[in-house]
C-alpha positions, 0 to 999 in steps of 0.5 A: 163380668156382672153377678146375674144371680139375684137374692130373693127374700120374705119381706116381712111387714111390719103390722100397721104399715103400708105394703110395699111397691117396687120393680123388685117386689113380687105378690104371692098368693098362696091359694092360687100359687099365681105371682104379681110383681108389685108396681102400683101401675100394672095393667087396669084390673090385674088380680090373682086367679083367686082374687086374693091379690088385686091391683086397680088405678093404683089401688092394692088390695088384699083379701086375706093377710094370711094368704099372701107372702110379700118377696124381694129380690136383691 
């Protein structure tokens, strides 16, 4: 029987390094509390409600790192 319980941890990004991507990475905007999966090819124009996190043609934009928590599912 497979273990379906997965752990979610906070991913601590190193200063000066890029943002992680993958099906197991999620971006939580603390401004509007929306969660976006960290894949680099989401639907065009994917963004959180307040616009702090947005994807456009494979490019991630973050307005304020202070309102971002990166989560990793293990």
